[in-house]
C-alpha positions in Angstrom: 26.3 10.9 -22.9 28.8 8.4 -21.7 30.9 6.6 -24.2 29.7 3.1 -23.1 26.0 3.9 -24.1 25.1 2.1 -27.3 22.1 3.4 -29.2 23.0 1.7 -32.5 20.0 -0.7 -32.3 17.6 2.0 -31.1 14.4 2.8 -33.1 13.7 6.5 -33.6 10.1 7.5 -32.8 9.2 4.1 -31.4 6.9 5.5 -28.8 6.1 8.8 -30.5 2.5 7.9 -31.5 1.6 6.8 -28.0 3.2 10.0 -26.5 1.4 12.2 -29.0 -1.9 10.7 -27.9 -1.3 12.0 -24.5 -1.0 10.3 -21.1 -2.6 11.2 -17.9 -0.7 9.9 -14.9 -2.0 10.4 -11.5 -0.2 9.4 -8.3 -2.7 7.8 -5.9 -2.4 8.1 -2.2 -1.6 4.7 -0.5 -5.1 4.3 0.9 -6.7 4.9 -2.5 -4.2 2.6 -4.2 -5.2 -0.2 -1.8 -8.8 0.2 -2.6 -8.2 0.6 -6.4 -5.2 -1.6 -7.2 -5.2 -1.4 -11.0 -6.2 0.8 -13.9 -9.4 -1.1 -14.6 -10.7 -0.5 -11.1 -9.7 3.2 -11.2 -11.4 3.7 -14.6 -14.6 1.8 -13.5 -14.9 3.9 -10.4 -14.3 7.2 -12.2 -16.9 6.3 -14.9 -19.4 5.5 -12.1 -18.7 8.8 -10.4 -18.9 10.7 -13.7 -22.4 9.1 -14.3 -23.5 10.2 -10.8 -22.3 13.7 -11.5 -24.1 13.9 -14.8 -27.4 12.7 -13.2 -27.1 15.2 -10.4 -26.5 18.0 -12.9 -29.7 17.0 -14.8 -31.7 16.9 -11.5 -30.4 20.3 -10.5 -31.2 21.8 -13.9 -34.8 20.7 -13.7 -35.4 22.4 -10.3 
């Protein structure tokens, strides 16, 4: 560390709870990021896709 860094007002463990919960970061390709510009749109799209996958698995299991 360099001498001019001042951590005297730092808070130990400030983000520890959030980090402990886990974070999933995914780098989107530019074309995908253009279509899904924020976390809400990404999550909505993935939930929709997950629902489709679940339905397809049920249909396949009944055949």
